[in-house]
C-alpha positions in Angstrom: 0.0 0.0 0.0 1.2 3.5 -0.8 -1.1 5.3 1.6 1.9 6.6 3.6 2.9 8.7 0.5 -0.2 10.8 0.6 0.7 14.3 1.6 4.4 13.4 2.3 7.2 15.7 1.1 9.7 13.5 -0.7 12.8 13.5 -2.9 12.6 10.9 -5.7 15.9 9.4 -6.8 16.2 6.8 -9.5 18.6 5.3 -12.0 16.0 4.0 -14.5 15.4 4.5 -18.2 12.1 6.4 -17.7 12.3 8.3 -14.5 9.2 10.4 -15.3 7.1 7.3 -14.9 8.4 6.7 -11.4 7.9 10.3 -10.4 4.4 10.2 -11.8 3.6 7.1 -9.8 4.7 8.8 -6.6 2.7 11.9 -7.5 -0.4 9.8 -8.3 -0.1 8.3 -4.8 -0.3 11.8 -3.4 3.3 12.5 -2.6 4.6 16.1 -2.9 7.8 15.5 -5.0 10.0 18.4 -3.9 13.0 17.2 -5.9 13.7 14.5 -8.4 17.0 13.2 -9.5 17.6 10.8 -12.3 21.1 9.4 -12.7 20.5 7.4 -15.8 19.9 3.7 -16.2 22.2 1.4 -14.1 24.2 4.3 -12.6 25.2 4.5 -9.0 24.6 7.7 -7.1 27.9 9.5 -6.3 29.1 10.0 -2.7 29.2 13.7 -3.4 25.5 13.6 -4.4 24.5 11.5 -1.4 26.4 13.6 1.2 24.5 16.6 0.0 21.0 15.2 0.6 18.9 17.0 3.2 18.0 14.4 5.8 14.8 16.2 6.7 13.3 15.2 3.3 12.3 11.5 2.8 14.3 10.0 -0.1 12.3 7.5 -2.1 14.0 5.1 -4.5 13.0 2.2 -6.7 13.5 -1.5 -5.7 16.0 -1.7 -8.6 18.0 1.2 -7.3 18.0 -0.2 -3.7 20.5 -2.9 -4.8 23.2 -0.1 -5.4 22.0 2.3 -2.7 24.6 2.6 0.2 23.2 1.4 3.5 24.4 4.4 5.4 22.0 6.7 3.5 18.5 6.2 4.6 15.9 5.8 1.8 12.4 4.3 1.4 12.2 1.6 -1.3 9.1 1.5 -3.5 8.4 -1.9 -5.0 5.7 -1.8 -7.6 3.5 -4.9 -8.0 1.0 -5.3 -10.8 -1.8 -7.7 -11.3 -3.1 -8.5 -14.8 -6.9 -9.0 -14.5 -7.9 -8.7 -18.2 -6.5 -7.8 -21.6 -3.5 -10.1 -21.7 -3.4 -10.1 -25.5 -3.5 -6.3 -25.7 -0.9 -5.9 -23.0 1.5 -8.2 -24.7 1.0 -6.4 -28.0 1.6 -3.1 -26.3 4.7 -4.3 -24.6 6.0 -5.7 -27.9 5.5 -2.2 -29.5 7.2 -0.5 -26.5 10.2 -2.8 -26.6 10.7 -2.2 -30.3 10.4 1.6 -30.0 
């Protein structure tokens, strides 16, 4: 559940190909994204960047980024689950188009 995000002031940090989707997901859950940092896909955050983070603002990262996130820097990990309830054929066709784009 993402209810805890509603009304919370956060900083989104991600190293994924389409960071705007992650940021949009957080905003859709009601978070106030005060800052967003995208380091690029598969890139580790630099120590200089990490040491400059304001600890009074909650840092939210993706589950993928949590693998590379240094333990000494506190962050909340958002792991997104999906459940396909209908439209499998359309979803697969859309994914195929997206992968090829």
